[in-house]
C-alpha positions in Angstrom: -57.2 57.9 -12.9 -54.3 60.3 -13.4 -51.1 60.1 -11.3 -49.5 63.1 -9.9 -45.7 63.3 -10.4 -43.6 64.5 -7.5 -41.3 67.5 -7.8 -37.7 67.0 -8.4 -35.1 68.8 -6.3 -34.6 71.3 -9.2 -38.3 72.2 -9.0 -38.3 72.6 -5.3 -38.1 76.2 -4.2 -37.6 77.8 -0.8 -35.2 76.9 2.0 -34.3 73.6 0.3 -31.2 75.1 -1.3 -29.6 76.6 1.8 -30.4 73.6 3.9 -29.3 70.9 1.5 -26.4 72.6 -0.3 -25.0 74.9 2.3 -25.3 72.8 5.5 -22.7 74.9 7.3 -25.4 77.5 7.7 -27.1 74.9 9.9 -24.1 73.7 11.9 -23.3 70.7 9.7 -20.2 69.9 7.7 -20.2 71.5 4.2 -20.1 69.4 1.0 -18.3 72.2 -0.8 -17.2 75.6 0.5 -16.6 79.1 -0.8 -12.9 78.9 0.2 -11.0 77.3 -2.6 -7.6 78.6 -1.9 -5.3 78.0 1.0 -2.6 80.6 2.0 0.2 78.5 0.5 -1.5 78.0 -2.8 0.4 79.5 -5.8 -1.2 82.2 -7.8 -2.9 85.6 -7.3 -5.3 85.3 -4.3 -8.6 87.0 -5.0 -12.0 87.3 -3.5 -15.0 87.2 -5.8 -18.1 88.8 -4.2 -21.4 90.0 -5.3 -25.1 90.2 -4.6 -27.9 88.3 -6.4 -31.0 90.3 -7.4 -34.4 89.2 -8.7 -36.3 90.9 -11.6 -37.6 93.6 -9.4 -34.2 94.6 -8.1 -34.7 92.9 -4.7 -31.9 90.9 -3.2 -32.3 87.1 -3.3 -31.6 85.2 -0.1 -31.5 81.5 0.0 -29.8 81.3 -3.3 -26.8 79.1 -4.2 -24.0 80.2 -6.4 -21.5 77.6 -7.7 -18.2 78.1 -9.5 -16.0 75.9 -11.5 -12.5 77.1 -12.4 -9.0 76.3 -13.6 -5.9 77.2 -11.6 -3.5 80.0 -12.4 -1.8 77.7 -15.0 -5.1 77.2 -16.8 -5.1 73.5 -15.8 -4.7 72.4 -12.2 -7.7 73.6 -10.2 -7.4 75.2 -6.8 -8.9 73.4 -3.9 -10.1 69.9 -4.2 -11.5 70.2 -7.7 -11.7 73.9 -8.6 -15.3 73.8 -7.4 -16.9 76.0 -4.8 -20.4 76.6 -3.5 -21.7 79.6 -1.6 -25.2 80.4 -0.3 -26.4 84.0 -0.2 -27.1 85.6 3.1 -30.2 87.6 4.0 -28.9 90.5 1.9 -28.3 88.4 -1.1 -24.5 88.6 -0.7 -22.1 85.8 -1.6 -18.3 85.4 -1.8 -15.5 83.1 -2.8 -11.8 83.1 -1.8 -9.8 81.6 -4.6 -6.9 82.2 -7.0 -7.3 83.9 -10.3 -7.5 81.3 -13.0 -5.4 81.3 -16.2 -6.8 80.7 -19.6 -7.8 77.0 -19.9 -7.9 77.0 -23.8 -6.0 78.9 -26.4 -7.9 82.0 -27.5 -10.1 82.0 -24.4 -9.9 84.6 -21.7 -9.4 83.6 -18.1 -12.9 83.0 -16.7 -14.9 81.1 -14.1 -18.1 79.1 -14.9 -21.0 80.1 -12.7 -24.2 78.3 -11.9 -27.1 80.0 -10.1 -29.8 78.1 -8.2 -32.6 80.3 -6.7 -36.1 80.2 -5.4 -38.7 80.5 -8.2 -36.4 79.1 -10.8 -37.4 75.7 -12.0 -34.0 75.1 -13.5 -30.6 76.5 -12.7 -28.9 79.2 -14.8 -25.4 79.1 -16.3 -23.1 82.1 -16.9 -19.5 83.0 -17.0 -17.4 85.5 -15.0 -14.7 87.3 -16.9 -12.1 89.7 -15.3 -12.1 93.4 -16.0 -8.3 93.6 -16.1 -8.1 91.0 -18.9 -9.2 93.5 -21.6 -7.1 92.1 -24.5 -8.0 88.5 -23.7 -11.7 89.3 -23.3 -11.7 91.1 -26.7 -10.5 87.8 -28.3 -12.7 85.4 -26.3 -15.0 83.4 -28.6 -17.7 83.0 -26.0 -17.8 86.7 -25.2 -17.9 87.4 -28.9 -21.3 85.7 -29.1 -22.8 88.1 -26.6 -24.2 91.4 -27.9 -21.7 94.2 -27.1 -24.1 96.1 -25.0 -24.6 93.1 -22.7 -21.0 91.9 -22.3 -20.5 94.0 -19.2 -22.9 91.7 -17.3 -20.2 89.0 -17.5 -17.3 91.2 -16.4 -16.3 91.2 -12.7 -14.8 94.6 -11.7 -11.4 94.5 -10.0 -10.8 96.6 -6.9 -7.7 96.7 -4.7 -8.8 96.8 -1.0 -6.7 96.6 2.2 -7.4 92.9 2.4 -6.3 92.1 -1.1 -7.9 92.0 -4.6 -11.7 91.8 -4.9 -13.6 91.2 -8.1 -17.3 92.4 -7.8 -19.8 90.2 -9.8 -23.4 91.0 -9.1 -25.9 88.6 -10.6 -29.3 89.9 -11.9 -31.6 87.0 -12.5 -34.1 89.0 -14.6 -34.9 92.6 -15.4 -33.3 95.5 -17.1 -29.8 94.6 -15.9 -30.2 90.9 -16.3 -27.0 88.9 -16.4 -26.4 87.0 -19.6 -27.1 83.3 -19.1 -26.2 80.5 -21.5 -28.1 77.4 -22.7 -26.1 74.3 -21.9 
């Protein structure tokens, strides 16, 4: 007689992500938030925002985007641990309020590590967000150098100055023609 194995949380798709990882959407206290920086925190305050798309170009709701980052000095992380989590809304939109990180290793461009959890994905995906105004540092970054030149722009967040401050736009395409580069970890 064969036994059926139960699904792990990584294999569970559907509303699990928003309910378990973004409980504030359900009136409960959050485990992590998308607001890593307080007003008095040193560094350049920025917003990272974007939309998550599936392979057909449709927005992905009920997706979770996590970020890990250094602080402006490249070491001390903003917030509790330089970690934030945001769920996407019904339009696939997410955002983080944080400070722009410094380079955490010599020769590496300032960047933020990004993890994506979404319905239909049996395992989460890892990528990196680099900044469009760090052209010289990006050109020397050893991780970006491993990415084919015609795909590097999928890892570059575009800077815009808006009335509320600085916004970096980072759309994530899980599959398809404009797929974001993901890394094996």
